[in-house]
N, C-alpha and C positions, 0 to 999 in steps of 0.2 A: 516214575510215572508208570501208570499200567495202561494197557491199551486191551484188555481184555473185556473191553464191553461190546454188547451187540451192535450193529447198524443202526442207527436211528431211523433208516427208512423203512426198518423192518416194525416198529412203532407207529409211524406214519401210516403204514398199510392199513393197520386194525382201526383207524378211525374214518370215520364217513366222511371226512373233508381233508383238503392239504391246505397247508400253511402257505401264506403268500411269501411269508419271510423266514426261511429255513433258519436262517441264524439265529430267531426269536425261539424257535423249539430247540435249537441245540443249546442254547443259552440255559434253558429250564433243567438240562442234565449235567451242569458244569458245577460241580462241589468245588469249594474254595479251596480244598488240598491239591486239587489238580493243577490250578494256576501256580501253587507254589514250585511246581515242577516243571509246568510248562515252558517252551522255548518263546522267543520274544516274536515269533511269529503267529503265535497265538492270541487273537485280541478278542477273543470274546469273553465278557465278565463272567462272573458267577452268578448262582442263579438267586442268591439272597433277596434281591431287590424284587425280583420276580415271585419270590416265597411272600414277602411283606403283602404285595399288591393281590397275590393270589388268595391268601388268609382273609382279606377285605371282601374280596370279590364272592368267595365260598359262604362267607358269614351272611353276605346279603342274599344269596341266592335260598339259602337254606331257611333265613326268615322269612323271605317272601313265599315259599313254599308252604311253610307251617303258618302263615297269616291266612292264606287260602283254604288251605286244608282243614282246619280248625277254628272258625270263624266265633265259636263262642269261648275258646279257653282264653282264658287271662293271660297278664304278662309274662307272670312268673312261671307258668307252667308252658308258655312257648320258650321261655328262655331255658329251661329245664330241659326241653326236647332240644333245642339247639344245640346246647353244651354237649349232648349225647351223639347227634349227628357228626359235629366238627372236633371231636376228640383225637387225640394223636391217634391212638388204637385205631380208631374207626379209619381216621386217613390212610395210616400205614397199610390196614388190610385193603382199603380200594388201591393202595399202591402195587401191593402185592398180586391182585387180582390182573393187575394190568402189566405185571413184571417190569415196572418202571426201574427197580434196581441193577436190571439188566444193562440198562443203557446209559448209566452213570459214566461220567468221566471223573476218575477218583485218581487221586495220589496214592504212591505205592503203600505207604504207612496205613492209609484209611482203608486200602482194599485188604491189607493183610491182618487189619483187626476187625474185619466184617461190616465193612460201611454199606456194602448193598444190601444187608439185609437187616440193619440197625434200623428200629421203629420211627426215632426220631428222625434220621435221613430219607427214609421214606415218607415220612408226612412232609417234609418239606419239598421234597420232589415233587408230590402230589400238588402242593399247593403253588409250587414255580409252574408247574404246567397248566393249572388253571389261570394264573395271570397271563401265562404266553398265549393262551387261547383267546382271552378276553382282549390282549392288546392287538392280535393279529384279526381276528373274525368278530369280535363285539360280544356283547351279552347273551344274544339270542343263542349263539352257538355254545358258550359256556353253558347256559341252561340245557339244551340238549344233551351235552357232554355229561352233565351231573344228575338229570332227574330221574332216570330210571335208578341210579345208584341210591340217591337220596330216598327216593320213595320207597323202596325196598327196606332200605335200613330205618326209615319211620315206622314201616310196618314191625319191625324187630322190637326196637328200643320204647316205641309208644306205651304199652302196658307197664314197664316197669317205671319209665320215666313220669309218668302222670299218675301212679300210684303209691308212689313215696309218702311216707307219714311226714307229718309236722317237723319232728325232730331234725329228719334228713333232710328237708327242704331248707331249714332254718341254718343249718348248719353248711350247707353248700351256699346258702346267700350271705350269709356273714362272713363267711372265709373268703367270697370272691369280694364283697363291697368294702371289707373293713379288715381284711387280713389277719383276724383272730377267729380263735374257735369258741362257743360259746360254753359257759360254764353253768351246770345244774346242781343246786342246794336244796336240801330238805329243810326247810326252815319251820316247819311244825309238824307235829304229829299227835293225833288225837285218839280218842276211843280205847275201850279195852281192847284186849290182843285178838279177840274173833270179828271184831268190826273196829279196824284202823281206819283212818283217813289220813293221808298224808298232803302237806301243802309243799310244793316246790317251785323256787323261783331259777329264772334263766337269767345268766348276765351275758355281756359282752363286753371287753376292755373293763370290767368293774363296775358296769353300769347295766343295773336291773331293767329288763324291758318285757318281762312277762311273768306271770305265775298262774298256777292251776293246782287243783284239788282233785284227788281221787283216791281210790280203795287200794290203790299200789302205787308205789313212786314211778312205776314206768308209766301209767296212767296219767298222775299228776304231771310228769315231765311233758307228755304230749299235749297237755292240755295248755301249760305255761309256753311252750313252741309255737303253738297256734296263735295264742296272745301276742306274742312276738312278731309273729307274721304279720298279724293284722296291723299292729301299730308302726311297723316298716312299710305298709301299704301292699304287702305281697297277699296273692290268693291264700287265703284260711278258712275254707268253708266249716272246718272243725271248731273253729272260735264259738264259744258261747259267753257273752258278757256276765260278769258278775262283778260290779261295779264297788261293793263291800271291801271283797278281797283284794282287787285291783287298788283300790286306795290304800289298804293296809300296807302293800309289799312292793309297790311298783311308783315310785316318786313321780309327780307329775311332770319333771323335766325330760323324763324317758319316754314319754307318751308323745 
């Protein structure tokens, strides 16, 4: 068991508030590897339950911020933004900025293998801290702790998150909701070499959900993805209805 962590009081000193229950804050920094080597006198649980709670609280605060900041954006767009805000790499960076890894209680093996700088561990610790703040001081203090960080991150990621093309948005949605990867197939090629038109069909789990036509396979695939997004009820401003084409290549059951 290692004792090379910084005193937790140094972290608390960086906050603009103090914990009513210091043991709750300590728990946020207890990695499960530490308990495997700690003596019987150490009775604070590991931080995994706080991580679970903090993940949900963080998601709510991020959703609320985006809901208020973008009143005209659709659900799918807000979902993309929220995913960018609470992704592991982002939360690990927040943890690095706060030097959370320096305060972790780690087992010897975890310490030796670089646990203090591992992104997954840092992300989990940040979520656990959020959970501890919520339990100790309530949602308003959580908002105060997160607002500046999340607002700055929104400014950074919004341009790219909101500018993703239909294929990118469809892939993220299908992988998240269905656990599969969309597949694109050229089902028809028409016209002479100098004026070709391609028809591309997109499927998920072998079921076609969209079809598009264009002067290139990429253009047709983007149109097919837009149609699929539309039929899944996701934002698809690029979608242009083509009933005859859709009737020919997308079974009614897929709609």
